[in-house]
C-alpha positions as CSV (number, residue, x, y, z in Angstrom):
1,M,-15.7,14.0,26.5
2,S,-12.5,12.4,25.3
3,R,-10.1,14.3,23.1
4,V,-9.0,13.1,19.7
5,R,-5.5,13.0,18.3
6,T,-4.3,13.0,14.7
7,G,-1.2,11.5,13.1
8,T,0.1,10.9,9.6
9,W,2.3,8.6,7.7
10,S,3.2,8.1,4.1
11,Y,4.7,5.4,1.9
12,D,5.9,4.9,-1.6
13,V,5.7,2.0,-4.0
14,N,7.6,1.6,-7.3
15,A,6.3,-1.1,-9.6
16,E,6.5,-2.2,-13.2
17,A,2.9,-1.6,-14.2
18,T,0.8,0.8,-16.2
19,P,-0.8,3.8,-14.5
20,A,-4.2,2.5,-15.6
21,A,-3.5,-0.9,-14.0
22,A,-2.3,0.8,-10.8
23,M,-5.4,3.1,-10.6
24,A,-7.7,0.2,-11.3
25,L,-6.2,-1.8,-8.4
26,L,-5.9,1.1,-5.9
27,S,-9.3,2.7,-6.5
28,D,-11.3,-0.5,-6.2
29,L,-11.8,-1.1,-2.4
30,T,-13.4,-4.5,-3.2
31,R,-9.8,-5.7,-4.0
32,Q,-8.5,-4.6,-0.6
33,G,-9.2,-8.0,0.8
34,E,-6.3,-9.4,-1.3
35,L,-4.0,-6.6,-0.4
36,H,-4.6,-5.3,3.1
37,P,-3.3,-7.6,5.9
38,L,-6.2,-6.8,8.3
39,I,-9.2,-6.9,6.0
40,T,-11.2,-10.0,6.0
41,K,-14.4,-8.9,4.1
42,V,-15.4,-6.0,1.8
43,E,-19.1,-5.5,0.9
44,E,-20.0,-2.8,-1.6
45,L,-22.9,-0.6,-0.5
46,P,-25.0,2.0,-2.3
47,P,-22.9,5.2,-2.3
48,V,-23.6,7.7,0.4
49,E,-24.2,11.3,-0.6
50,G,-20.9,12.9,-1.7
51,A,-19.2,9.5,-2.4
52,L,-18.5,7.7,-5.7
53,R,-18.6,4.3,-4.0
54,S,-19.2,3.1,-0.4
55,Y,-18.3,-0.1,1.4
56,A,-18.6,-2.0,4.7
57,I,-15.2,-3.4,5.5
58,T,-14.4,-5.9,8.3
59,D,-10.9,-6.0,9.8
60,S,-9.5,-8.8,12.0
61,L,-7.4,-7.4,14.9
62,R,-5.7,-8.5,18.1
63,L,-5.2,-6.8,21.4
64,G,-2.6,-9.0,23.1
65,P,-4.0,-12.5,23.0
66,V,-7.5,-11.4,22.3
67,P,-8.7,-11.5,18.6
68,F,-11.6,-9.3,17.6
69,R,-13.3,-7.9,14.5
70,I,-14.5,-4.5,13.6
71,T,-16.7,-3.4,10.7
72,Y,-16.5,0.1,9.5
73,H,-17.7,2.3,6.6
74,A,-15.4,3.5,3.8
75,D,-16.1,5.8,0.9
76,T,-14.2,6.7,-2.3
77,L,-14.5,10.4,-2.4
78,S,-12.8,11.2,-5.6
79,R,-10.9,9.4,-8.4
80,S,-9.0,10.6,-11.5
81,D,-6.5,9.0,-13.8
82,T,-3.7,9.8,-11.2
83,E,-5.3,10.2,-7.8
84,V,-7.8,8.5,-5.5
85,V,-9.1,9.8,-2.1
86,T,-10.8,7.6,0.3
87,V,-12.0,8.0,3.9
88,A,-12.9,5.2,6.4
89,R,-14.9,5.9,9.5
90,Q,-15.4,3.6,12.5
91,R,-16.6,4.0,16.0
92,P,-15.7,5.6,18.3
93,R,-14.8,8.7,16.3
94,T,-12.0,7.2,14.3
95,T,-11.2,8.3,10.7
96,I,-8.6,7.3,8.3
97,R,-8.2,9.4,5.1
98,N,-6.0,8.2,2.3
99,R,-4.7,10.2,-0.7
100,T,-3.0,8.0,-3.3
101,T,-1.3,9.4,-6.3
102,V,0.1,7.4,-9.3
103,T,2.9,8.9,-11.4
104,P,4.3,7.2,-14.5
105,T,8.0,6.5,-14.5
106,G,10.3,5.2,-17.2
107,S,9.7,1.6,-16.3
108,G,6.3,1.7,-14.6
109,V,4.7,3.7,-11.9
110,H,5.5,5.5,-8.6
111,V,2.6,5.2,-6.1
112,H,2.7,7.7,-3.2
113,V,0.2,7.3,-0.3
114,D,-0.5,9.9,2.4
115,V,-2.5,8.6,5.4
116,E,-4.1,10.7,8.1
117,L,-5.5,9.0,11.2
118,T,-7.8,10.7,13.8
119,A,-8.8,8.7,16.8
120,P,-9.8,9.3,20.5
121,S,-6.7,9.7,22.6
122,L,-7.3,6.4,24.5
123,L,-7.3,4.5,21.2
124,F,-4.8,6.5,19.2
125,R,-1.6,4.7,20.0
126,Y,-3.1,1.3,19.2
127,A,-4.8,2.5,16.1
128,Y,-1.8,4.4,14.8
129,R,0.6,1.5,15.5
130,E,-1.6,-1.2,13.9
131,G,-2.7,1.1,11.0
132,R,0.8,2.1,10.1
133,K,2.1,-1.5,10.4
134,A,-0.7,-2.8,8.1
135,H,-0.2,-0.1,5.5
136,L,3.6,-0.8,5.3
137,A,2.7,-4.4,4.6
138,L,0.1,-3.2,2.2
139,A,2.8,-1.4,0.3
140,E,4.7,-4.6,-0.4
141,R,1.5,-6.4,-1.5
142,I,0.6,-3.6,-3.9
143,R,4.0,-3.9,-5.5
144,S,3.7,-7.7,-5.8
145,V,0.1,-7.6,-7.2
146,L,0.9,-4.9,-9.7
147,Q,4.1,-6.6,-11.0
148,A,2.3,-10.0,-11.2
149,S,-0.4,-8.3,-13.3
150,Q,2.2,-7.3,-15.9
151,G,3.5,-10.9,-16.1
């Protein structure tokens, strides 16, 4: 049986937006297709037990010159006016948990995201590298979309 590894990263976004607008964007995974650089399709599903909302999400990835797609299951576990927690699960034994908090600032909002990735040791380096790179691009897209919504 292969072992699993866990790694974390975090990022911050400051944008001129209301907390309500930020939470509306960040808690609706159906909007991730316009934000997340790997996501090509999001389909809402009936919520699984313990989740507020559930989704099937398809990512487009590359391993060297070879493109491939994966579809995985994601759930919104909790949502308040200032925090949303999601978890995504894909095979084999890979989990990404996000905790996003939104704090009002003088001119808008501060978004802080903590990400925890768990994957089998053989896949971990690839999953961590690609996941972290995608989330850092996602941070810039979040800022752009939030600021455009205030236009």
